[in-house]
SEDREN-556159 format. One record per residue (C-alpha): x, y, z. Coordinates in steps of 0.1 Angstrom, whole numbers, padded with zeros to 4 digits, always signed. Each point is the difference from the previous one (the first is absolute). Layout:
REM SEDREN-556159
XYZ
...
***
This chain:
REM SEDREN-556159
+1463+1276+0714
-0019-0026+0021
-0026-0021-0019
-0037+0006+0004
-0027-0026+0002
-0036-0001-0008
-0023+0001+0032
-0011-0037-0005
+0035-0014+0001
+0011-0030+0020
+0032+0017+0012
-0019+0031+0011
-0026-0022+0016
+0028-0019+0020
+0016+0032+0011
-0034+0014+0013
-0007-0033+0018
+0034+0001+0017
-0006+0037+0009
-0032-0006+0019
+0015-0031+0017
-0018-0029-0016
+0013-0031+0018
-0002-0023-0030
+0005+0010-0036
-0008-0024-0028
-0007+0017-0033
-0016-0014-0031
-0001+0020-0033
-0027+0001-0026
+0023-0020-0025
+0001-0028+0026
-0038+0001+0005
-0005-0002-0037
+0019-0033-0002
-0018-0015+0030
-0030-0023-0003
-0030+0008+0022
+0009-0029+0023
+0036+0012+0003
-0011+0036+0007
-0024-0014+0026
+0029-0015+0019
+0025+0029-0006
-0025+0028+0010
-0003-0011+0035
+0037+0004+0006
+0007+0032-0020
+0000+0033+0018
+0005+0023-0031
-0013-0003-0036
+0016+0026-0023
-0002+0009-0037
-0034-0017-0003
-0027+0009-0025
-0038+0003+0009
-0008-0035-0011
+0029-0014+0021
-0012+0020+0030
-0034-0017-0004
+0016-0034-0002
+0020+0007+0032
-0031+0012+0018
-0019-0031-0009
+0028-0023+0009
+0002+0017+0035
-0037-0003+0005
+0001-0037-0008
+0027-0005+0027
-0025+0014+0024
+0011+0036+0003
-0022+0031+0001
+0015+0023-0026
-0001+0037-0003
+0010+0019-0030
+0006+0037-0005
+0001+0017-0035
-0011+0031-0018
+0005-0007-0037
-0023-0015-0027
+0021-0031-0001
-0005-0005+0037
-0037-0009-0005
+0005-0038-0005
+0022-0005+0032
-0024+0024+0019
-0029-0023-0009
+0020-0031+0009
+0010+0011+0034
-0020-0005+0031
+0003+0037+0008
+0007+0025-0028
+0013+0034+0010
+0004+0030-0022
+0005+0038+0004
-0022+0030-0006
+0020+0012-0030
+0002-0035-0016
-0015-0009-0034
-0038-0004+0002
+0002-0037-0009
+0024-0007+0028
-0022+0018+0025
-0030-0019-0013
+0018-0033+0005
+0012+0008+0036
-0019-0006+0031
+0017+0030+0017
+0011+0033-0014
+0024+0019+0022
-0009+0037+0001
+0033+0011+0015
+0036-0008-0012
+0008-0017+0032
+0007-0037+0003
-0002+0000+0038
-0038-0001-0003
+0004-0036-0014
+0019-0010+0031
-0025+0016+0023
-0029-0017-0020
+0017-0034+0003
+0005+0004+0038
-0035+0012+0005
-0014-0029-0020
+0020-0025+0021
-0014+0015+0031
-0035-0001-0012
+0004-0036-0010
+0015-0009+0034
-0029+0017+0018
-0026-0017-0022
+0015-0033+0009
-0001+0009+0037
-0038+0005-0003
-0005-0032-0018
+0020-0019+0025
-0020+0013+0029
-0034-0006-0017
+0005-0035-0013
+0017-0013+0032
-0026+0016+0023
-0029-0012-0020
+0014-0034-0005
+0006-0004+0038
-0034+0014+0009
-0017-0024-0022
+0015-0030+0018
-0006+0017+0033
-0036+0005-0005
-0005-0035-0015
+0018-0017+0028
-0018+0020+0026
-0034-0010-0015
+0008-0037+0007
+0000+0004+0038
-0021+0031+0007
-0038-0001+0004
-0003+0036-0012
+0016+0021-0028
+0037+0007+0006
-0007+0036-0011
-0030+0020-0010
-0002+0013-0036
+0000+0037+0011
+0031-0008+0023
+0018-0015-0030
-0007+0030-0022
+0014+0023+0028
+0031-0021+0003
+0005+0003-0038
-0005+0038+0002
+0023+0006+0030
+0028-0023-0012
+0000+0016-0035
+0003+0035+0015
+0038-0004+0008
+0006-0018-0032
-0012+0030-0020
+0032+0017+0011
+0021-0028-0016
-0001+0020-0032
+0023+0026+0015
+0021-0022+0023
+0037+0000+0002
+0017-0026-0023
+0031-0019+0009
+0030+0008-0021
+0005-0036-0009
-0033+0000-0018
+0010+0030-0022
+0035-0011-0011
-0012-0025-0025
-0033-0005-0020
-0026-0025+0014
-0024-0022-0018
-0035-0010+0007
+0003-0035+0015
-0033-0017+0007
+0018-0031+0014
+0018+0021+0026
-0033+0017+0010
-0015-0034+0004
+0028-0013+0022
-0003+0032+0021
-0037-0004+0003
+0003-0036+0012
+0026+0007+0026
-0014+0032+0016
-0036-0010-0005
+0007-0032+0019
+0018+0021+0027
-0030+0023+0004
-0023-0030+0004
+0023-0014+0027
-0005+0031+0022
-0037+0001-0008
-0002-0035+0014
+0021+0010+0029
-0025+0027+0007
-0028-0025-0002
+0017-0022+0025
+0004+0029+0024
-0036+0009-0003
-0010-0036+0009
+0026-0003+0028
-0004+0034+0018
-0035-0005+0012
+0011-0032+0018
+0029+0018+0017
-0019+0032+0009
-0038-0005+0001
-0021+0027-0016
-0031+0015+0014
-0032-0020-0007
-0015+0027-0022
+0030+0002-0023
-0008-0004-0036
+0026-0026-0010
-0007+0004-0038
+0006+0037+0001
+0031-0005+0021
+0014-0024-0025
-0009+0024-0029
+0015+0030+0017
+0033-0017+0011
+0006-0015-0035
-0009+0033-0016
+0026+0018+0021
+0026-0026-0005
-0006-0003-0038
+0004+0038-0006
+0030+0006+0023
+0019-0031-0014
-0009+0010-0036
+0010+0037+0003
+0032-0005+0020
+0014-0029-0019
-0001+0022-0032
+0031+0017+0017
+0018-0033-0002
-0012-0013-0034
+0005+0033-0019
+0038-0005-0001
+0025-0028-0005
+0023+0016+0026
-0004-0003+0037
-0030+0022+0008
+0021+0024+0022
+0024+0006-0029
-0026+0011-0025
-0023+0027+0014
-0035+0005-0016
-0013+0033-0010
-0013+0025+0026
-0035-0004-0015
+0001-0037+0003
+0011+0002+0037
-0027+0025+0008
-0027-0020-0018
+0011-0032+0018
-0002+0017+0034
-0033+0016-0007
-0016-0033-0011
+0015-0018+0030
-0014+0026+0024
-0034+0000-0016
-0001-0038+0001
+0007-0003+0037
-0023+0029+0010
-0030-0010-0022
-0015-0026+0022
-0003+0026+0028
-0018+0026-0021
-0037+0004-0009
+0007-0016-0033
+0006-0033+0017
-0037-0008+0004
-0010+0002-0038
+0032-0019-0009
-0008-0026+0028
+0033+0004+0018
+0006-0001+0038
+0027+0016+0021
+0029-0024+0004
+0012-0010+0035
+0035+0010+0008
+0012-0036-0001
-0013-0003-0036
+0018+0032-0011
+0033-0014+0015
-0006-0032-0019
-0006+0017-0033
+0031+0022+0007
+0022-0031+0006
-0013-0017-0031
+0006+0031-0022
+0036+0004+0012
+0007-0037-0005
-0015+0002-0035
+0021+0030-0008
+0032-0017+0012
-0009-0032-0018
-0007+0018-0032
+0035+0016+0002
+0017-0034+0006
-0020-0016-0028
+0007+0027-0024
+0037-0003+0004
-0002-0038-0004
-0023+0003-0030
+0023+0024-0019
+0031-0020+0009
-0017-0032-0014
-0012+0019-0030
+0034+0015-0009
+0016-0036+0002
-0027-0015-0023
-0007+0028-0022
+0032+0022-0002
-0011+0018-0031
-0033+0011+0013
***
């Protein structure tokens, strides 16, 4: 007669790990944990894949050790004795038929006896986090760049670089496609492992792509100063309104289309955005180009753009789009070399 083992047995745990194909198996038993100091457990916990035959107090010690090592710890339990480790974990998970004290201690209570919901929840959470970061990247880099563009333009212009109502309209139109980021497609590489909130990374991203945005704003300013010398405008042309209109169109087109590049770490053509984002981007682009030729142009103080100005804007936007793609690849290569664990 073959021997039987209790459920929480190191041999059973090892067999189960081998059955599911766990690549590295290192088991520590409760007796070993009991003999370890907190410092020793802190070092051992980071290398151990399975803890077996542990009591509730030891579970709590293990969880606290993993948290001190910088891990985000989830724990699932259904008994009265599971309350301490459920409290200690970052995320406590229980089931609907668990003891009341376990359910009270848990952050999540599963209503179905189906663990696949945990996997689905983790994937969805990582997608949400990735899309949240996309929006933050767009917002901080664009605002940082616009701040320097407006400040720099104010040094050599005798009029406001942009009227307040035009700035508000820019903010509204550029935010419209970014609303769709919440449901955007997420690259598989961003779902494979957990990501952490990294303010330093956001700051580096902001400095690099905010500066790139300002470079093309200044390129637009240069074109606006140079074009009238090459192709004289009619004497009755409102040069201030022409400046405002051209920069308005360039700002929105560059901001909306560069989102398609910066939303992914992959080459933009290998990571397609959601249909809603594509539609929103095209709608905003069309509205921006058409707006100066509509009755709304007068209250907004816009003027129709000459064809050469539209061509100049198109060239700048395409150049910005390609430059953002090249800069993105260089930025992430540099970041992976200097911050491999990020």
